[in-house]
DRENRO-467551 format. One record per residue (C-alpha): residue number from 1; residue in one letter; z, y, x. Coordinates in steps of 0.2 Angstrom, whole numbers, padded with zeros to 4 digits. Example, Ala and Ser with C-alpha at 12.3 -4.5 7.8 and 13.67 -1.06 7.14 Angstrom:
residues 2
kolmi n 1&res a&Z 0039&Y -0022&X 0062;
kolmi n 2&res s&Z 0036&Y -0005&X 0068;
This chain:
residues 220
kolmi n 1&res m&Z 1444&Y 1136&X 0482;
kolmi n 2&res k&Z 1449&Y 1133&X 0499;
kolmi n 3&res n&Z 1445&Y 1115&X 0498;
kolmi n 4&res k&Z 1427&Y 1118&X 0491;
kolmi n 5&res l&Z 1424&Y 1130&X 0506;
kolmi n 6&res i&Z 1430&Y 1117&X 0518;
kolmi n 7&res k&Z 1418&Y 1104&X 0510;
kolmi n 8&res k&Z 1403&Y 1115&X 0511;
kolmi n 9&res v&Z 1407&Y 1119&X 0529;
kolmi n 10&res i&Z 1408&Y 1100&X 0533;
kolmi n 11&res i&Z 1392&Y 1097&X 0524;
kolmi n 12&res i&Z 1383&Y 1111&X 0534;
kolmi n 13&res v&Z 1390&Y 1104&X 0550;
kolmi n 14&res i&Z 1384&Y 1086&X 0546;
kolmi n 15&res v&Z 1366&Y 1093&X 0541;
kolmi n 16&res v&Z 1365&Y 1103&X 0558;
kolmi n 17&res i&Z 1370&Y 1088&X 0568;
kolmi n 18&res a&Z 1358&Y 1077&X 0559;
kolmi n 19&res v&Z 1344&Y 1089&X 0563;
kolmi n 20&res v&Z 1349&Y 1091&X 0581;
kolmi n 21&res i&Z 1348&Y 1072&X 0583;
kolmi n 22&res a&Z 1332&Y 1069&X 0573;
kolmi n 23&res v&Z 1321&Y 1082&X 0580;
kolmi n 24&res p&Z 1322&Y 1076&X 0598;
kolmi n 25&res m&Z 1319&Y 1058&X 0593;
kolmi n 26&res a&Z 1304&Y 1063&X 0583;
kolmi n 27&res l&Z 1297&Y 1073&X 0598;
kolmi n 28&res r&Z 1300&Y 1058&X 0609;
kolmi n 29&res r&Z 1291&Y 1046&X 0597;
kolmi n 30&res e&Z 1276&Y 1059&X 0597;
kolmi n 31&res r&Z 1276&Y 1060&X 0616;
kolmi n 32&res s&Z 1279&Y 1042&X 0619;
kolmi n 33&res p&Z 1264&Y 1033&X 0628;
kolmi n 34&res l&Z 1253&Y 1020&X 0619;
kolmi n 35&res k&Z 1258&Y 1002&X 0621;
kolmi n 36&res r&Z 1253&Y 0998&X 0639;
kolmi n 37&res t&Z 1238&Y 0986&X 0641;
kolmi n 38&res f&Z 1233&Y 0976&X 0656;
kolmi n 39&res t&Z 1217&Y 0970&X 0665;
kolmi n 40&res n&Z 1212&Y 0954&X 0674;
kolmi n 41&res e&Z 1217&Y 0963&X 0690;
kolmi n 42&res d&Z 1235&Y 0964&X 0685;
kolmi n 43&res f&Z 1236&Y 0945&X 0684;
kolmi n 44&res g&Z 1225&Y 0941&X 0699;
kolmi n 45&res i&Z 1212&Y 0934&X 0687;
kolmi n 46&res e&Z 1194&Y 0935&X 0694;
kolmi n 47&res t&Z 1182&Y 0943&X 0681;
kolmi n 48&res y&Z 1168&Y 0932&X 0676;
kolmi n 49&res v&Z 1150&Y 0939&X 0679;
kolmi n 50&res s&Z 1136&Y 0929&X 0672;
kolmi n 51&res s&Z 1121&Y 0925&X 0683;
kolmi n 52&res v&Z 1109&Y 0928&X 0668;
kolmi n 53&res d&Z 1102&Y 0945&X 0663;
kolmi n 54&res k&Z 1093&Y 0940&X 0647;
kolmi n 55&res d&Z 1086&Y 0957&X 0643;
kolmi n 56&res g&Z 1083&Y 0962&X 0661;
kolmi n 57&res d&Z 1092&Y 0979&X 0660;
kolmi n 58&res g&Z 1102&Y 0976&X 0676;
kolmi n 59&res i&Z 1118&Y 0971&X 0667;
kolmi n 60&res d&Z 1124&Y 0953&X 0667;
kolmi n 61&res d&Z 1125&Y 0945&X 0650;
kolmi n 62&res q&Z 1144&Y 0944&X 0650;
kolmi n 63&res t&Z 1146&Y 0962&X 0653;
kolmi n 64&res d&Z 1131&Y 0967&X 0642;
kolmi n 65&res i&Z 1138&Y 0958&X 0627;
kolmi n 66&res l&Z 1155&Y 0967&X 0629;
kolmi n 67&res e&Z 1148&Y 0984&X 0632;
kolmi n 68&res n&Z 1137&Y 0982&X 0617;
kolmi n 69&res v&Z 1151&Y 0976&X 0606;
kolmi n 70&res r&Z 1160&Y 0992&X 0610;
kolmi n 71&res t&Z 1145&Y 1003&X 0607;
kolmi n 72&res y&Z 1144&Y 0995&X 0590;
kolmi n 73&res t&Z 1162&Y 0997&X 0585;
kolmi n 74&res d&Z 1161&Y 1015&X 0591;
kolmi n 75&res t&Z 1150&Y 1018&X 0576;
kolmi n 76&res k&Z 1165&Y 1014&X 0566;
kolmi n 77&res p&Z 1157&Y 1002&X 0553;
kolmi n 78&res v&Z 1165&Y 1001&X 0537;
kolmi n 79&res y&Z 1170&Y 0983&X 0531;
kolmi n 80&res k&Z 1159&Y 0976&X 0517;
kolmi n 81&res s&Z 1151&Y 0959&X 0515;
kolmi n 82&res a&Z 1133&Y 0961&X 0509;
kolmi n 83&res y&Z 1116&Y 0953&X 0509;
kolmi n 84&res y&Z 1102&Y 0962&X 0519;
kolmi n 85&res n&Z 1083&Y 0959&X 0520;
kolmi n 86&res g&Z 1080&Y 0959&X 0538;
kolmi n 87&res g&Z 1097&Y 0951&X 0541;
kolmi n 88&res y&Z 1106&Y 0965&X 0551;
kolmi n 89&res p&Z 1116&Y 0978&X 0542;
kolmi n 90&res n&Z 1108&Y 0995&X 0544;
kolmi n 91&res d&Z 1119&Y 1006&X 0533;
kolmi n 92&res g&Z 1135&Y 1008&X 0542;
kolmi n 93&res y&Z 1144&Y 0993&X 0535;
kolmi n 94&res g&Z 1147&Y 0976&X 0542;
kolmi n 95&res t&Z 1160&Y 0961&X 0544;
kolmi n 96&res c&Z 1167&Y 0951&X 0558;
kolmi n 97&res v&Z 1150&Y 0942&X 0561;
kolmi n 98&res d&Z 1141&Y 0958&X 0564;
kolmi n 99&res v&Z 1152&Y 0962&X 0579;
kolmi n 100&res v&Z 1146&Y 0947&X 0587;
kolmi n 101&res g&Z 1128&Y 0949&X 0581;
kolmi n 102&res a&Z 1127&Y 0967&X 0588;
kolmi n 103&res g&Z 1135&Y 0962&X 0605;
kolmi n 104&res l&Z 1122&Y 0948&X 0608;
kolmi n 105&res k&Z 1107&Y 0957&X 0601;
kolmi n 106&res g&Z 1111&Y 0972&X 0613;
kolmi n 107&res a&Z 1111&Y 0959&X 0627;
kolmi n 108&res g&Z 1094&Y 0951&X 0622;
kolmi n 109&res y&Z 1100&Y 0937&X 0610;
kolmi n 110&res d&Z 1094&Y 0939&X 0592;
kolmi n 111&res l&Z 1106&Y 0928&X 0583;
kolmi n 112&res m&Z 1096&Y 0929&X 0567;
kolmi n 113&res e&Z 1081&Y 0920&X 0575;
kolmi n 114&res l&Z 1091&Y 0909&X 0586;
kolmi n 115&res v&Z 1102&Y 0902&X 0572;
kolmi n 116&res n&Z 1087&Y 0900&X 0561;
kolmi n 117&res a&Z 1077&Y 0890&X 0574;
kolmi n 118&res d&Z 1092&Y 0879&X 0577;
kolmi n 119&res i&Z 1094&Y 0876&X 0558;
kolmi n 120&res e&Z 1076&Y 0872&X 0556;
kolmi n 121&res g&Z 1076&Y 0860&X 0571;
kolmi n 122&res h&Z 1093&Y 0852&X 0566;
kolmi n 123&res p&Z 1097&Y 0854&X 0548;
kolmi n 124&res e&Z 1109&Y 0840&X 0548;
kolmi n 125&res a&Z 1121&Y 0849&X 0559;
kolmi n 126&res y&Z 1123&Y 0863&X 0547;
kolmi n 127&res d&Z 1130&Y 0866&X 0530;
kolmi n 128&res a&Z 1120&Y 0860&X 0515;
kolmi n 129&res d&Z 1117&Y 0878&X 0509;
kolmi n 130&res a&Z 1110&Y 0884&X 0525;
kolmi n 131&res g&Z 1092&Y 0889&X 0523;
kolmi n 132&res d&Z 1091&Y 0908&X 0522;
kolmi n 133&res k&Z 1086&Y 0917&X 0538;
kolmi n 134&res n&Z 1093&Y 0933&X 0532;
kolmi n 135&res i&Z 1111&Y 0927&X 0530;
kolmi n 136&res d&Z 1113&Y 0910&X 0539;
kolmi n 137&res f&Z 1117&Y 0919&X 0555;
kolmi n 138&res r&Z 1131&Y 0930&X 0547;
kolmi n 139&res r&Z 1141&Y 0915&X 0541;
kolmi n 140&res v&Z 1156&Y 0910&X 0552;
kolmi n 141&res r&Z 1154&Y 0892&X 0549;
kolmi n 142&res n&Z 1135&Y 0892&X 0555;
kolmi n 143&res l&Z 1140&Y 0902&X 0570;
kolmi n 144&res k&Z 1153&Y 0890&X 0575;
kolmi n 145&res v&Z 1140&Y 0876&X 0574;
kolmi n 146&res y&Z 1127&Y 0886&X 0583;
kolmi n 147&res f&Z 1139&Y 0890&X 0598;
kolmi n 148&res e&Z 1146&Y 0873&X 0599;
kolmi n 149&res r&Z 1128&Y 0866&X 0601;
kolmi n 150&res n&Z 1120&Y 0880&X 0612;
kolmi n 151&res a&Z 1134&Y 0890&X 0621;
kolmi n 152&res i&Z 1146&Y 0885&X 0635;
kolmi n 153&res v&Z 1161&Y 0877&X 0626;
kolmi n 154&res l&Z 1178&Y 0883&X 0633;
kolmi n 155&res t&Z 1197&Y 0880&X 0631;
kolmi n 156&res k&Z 1205&Y 0883&X 0615;
kolmi n 157&res d&Z 1222&Y 0885&X 0624;
kolmi n 158&res i&Z 1226&Y 0904&X 0625;
kolmi n 159&res k&Z 1239&Y 0900&X 0638;
kolmi n 160&res k&Z 1225&Y 0896&X 0650;
kolmi n 161&res r&Z 1223&Y 0915&X 0652;
kolmi n 162&res e&Z 1211&Y 0914&X 0667;
kolmi n 163&res e&Z 1199&Y 0904&X 0656;
kolmi n 164&res w&Z 1197&Y 0919&X 0644;
kolmi n 165&res q&Z 1186&Y 0933&X 0648;
kolmi n 166&res g&Z 1179&Y 0949&X 0640;
kolmi n 167&res g&Z 1163&Y 0945&X 0632;
kolmi n 168&res d&Z 1168&Y 0927&X 0626;
kolmi n 169&res i&Z 1167&Y 0923&X 0608;
kolmi n 170&res v&Z 1182&Y 0915&X 0598;
kolmi n 171&res v&Z 1181&Y 0907&X 0581;
kolmi n 172&res f&Z 1196&Y 0905&X 0569;
kolmi n 173&res n&Z 1196&Y 0899&X 0551;
kolmi n 174&res k&Z 1184&Y 0910&X 0542;
kolmi n 175&res h&Z 1184&Y 0923&X 0556;
kolmi n 176&res i&Z 1175&Y 0927&X 0572;
kolmi n 177&res a&Z 1178&Y 0939&X 0586;
kolmi n 178&res v&Z 1173&Y 0944&X 0604;
kolmi n 179&res v&Z 1186&Y 0943&X 0617;
kolmi n 180&res s&Z 1191&Y 0959&X 0626;
kolmi n 181&res d&Z 1194&Y 0963&X 0644;
kolmi n 182&res t&Z 1210&Y 0971&X 0639;
kolmi n 183&res r&Z 1226&Y 0960&X 0640;
kolmi n 184&res n&Z 1244&Y 0961&X 0634;
kolmi n 185&res a&Z 1259&Y 0959&X 0645;
kolmi n 186&res d&Z 1258&Y 0940&X 0644;
kolmi n 187&res g&Z 1240&Y 0941&X 0650;
kolmi n 188&res i&Z 1233&Y 0935&X 0633;
kolmi n 189&res p&Z 1217&Y 0945&X 0629;
kolmi n 190&res y&Z 1214&Y 0957&X 0615;
kolmi n 191&res i&Z 1200&Y 0953&X 0603;
kolmi n 192&res i&Z 1187&Y 0965&X 0596;
kolmi n 193&res h&Z 1184&Y 0961&X 0578;
kolmi n 194&res h&Z 1181&Y 0968&X 0560;
kolmi n 195&res y&Z 1191&Y 0961&X 0545;
kolmi n 196&res s&Z 1196&Y 0975&X 0534;
kolmi n 197&res r&Z 1193&Y 0992&X 0528;
kolmi n 198&res n&Z 1211&Y 0996&X 0533;
kolmi n 199&res q&Z 1213&Y 0990&X 0550;
kolmi n 200&res k&Z 1218&Y 1003&X 0562;
kolmi n 201&res s&Z 1208&Y 0998&X 0577;
kolmi n 202&res y&Z 1193&Y 0986&X 0581;
kolmi n 203&res e&Z 1202&Y 0981&X 0597;
kolmi n 204&res e&Z 1218&Y 0973&X 0594;
kolmi n 205&res d&Z 1232&Y 0961&X 0602;
kolmi n 206&res a&Z 1228&Y 0949&X 0588;
kolmi n 207&res i&Z 1222&Y 0933&X 0594;
kolmi n 208&res r&Z 1239&Y 0924&X 0590;
kolmi n 209&res s&Z 1238&Y 0932&X 0572;
kolmi n 210&res w&Z 1224&Y 0922&X 0566;
kolmi n 211&res g&Z 1231&Y 0904&X 0568;
kolmi n 212&res e&Z 1222&Y 0890&X 0576;
kolmi n 213&res v&Z 1208&Y 0894&X 0588;
kolmi n 214&res l&Z 1194&Y 0883&X 0582;
kolmi n 215&res g&Z 1181&Y 0887&X 0595;
kolmi n 216&res h&Z 1180&Y 0897&X 0611;
kolmi n 217&res y&Z 1162&Y 0900&X 0619;
kolmi n 218&res r&Z 1152&Y 0909&X 0632;
kolmi n 219&res v&Z 1134&Y 0913&X 0630;
kolmi n 220&res s&Z 1129&Y 0911&X 0648;
């Protein structure tokens, strides 16, 4: 009987100690700050400002694109690939290409019209199945060709951090994103993108997660 009582006491003591240790740890996790992010200023990088204001709203294109991308992702679009008459999704859904499309359209660049005109003028440069205005501009492979032909082509080396600026466009294999003006501790920029119904944030420290950078562009 005495041994059983001692065992019970020991078990209770162990449980109490475990609770005493676990509760403060849980509270520290809840109160711990979010992962620290950085800006150009933290690394002495001059922020690029475009000399162009396509839509005449008083905001340069580089800044305008980035601001409109954030305005779009603030609507929390749900990931779904679908075909739309009129091209642009209008039902709260979208994919990675729509982040880019929304950012550029808000700055005065209608990718649907621009890509279609380039395909009509230079069909040999595009994939053989291009030819539908409503969807051609929402294909990553077509956008890569378009930007390669019509935008400023920049470095693919993410270690050249001063050459990466918020509002740039980056293309990976079957994925496209807009470069953020937020950076990680190494000075590597975050990207703003859309790839899944389950992603936790549209803006992520993920440029190194998508493999080889196939293209890096600036509109103006």
